Steps between C-alpha positions, in 0.01 A plus 500: 500500500396393148338180627298693762376747238382217273326330793314821590398550137374140481298551820344819363412324175331224699299751706391679183397170340295396802340844529413502131324164528181667630291722273580870547140615439280646771141387554201732536532460878862621487665166565766343282369237258564152637558334162840399372656725236557351157859421402674813373223727630416677826130416454275194499289394200205714612689825563740475208405766244 
């Protein structure tokens, strides 16, 4: 059971990492920014404030 829990946690961490790779900002047209987020941030260089 312990090994399965660690595997699920590792999978969730991977999904979060992949999801966080794209900038979280929204464009004027309502679409998500297509740029890559900077390391340690949810935003790209342009949307980082």
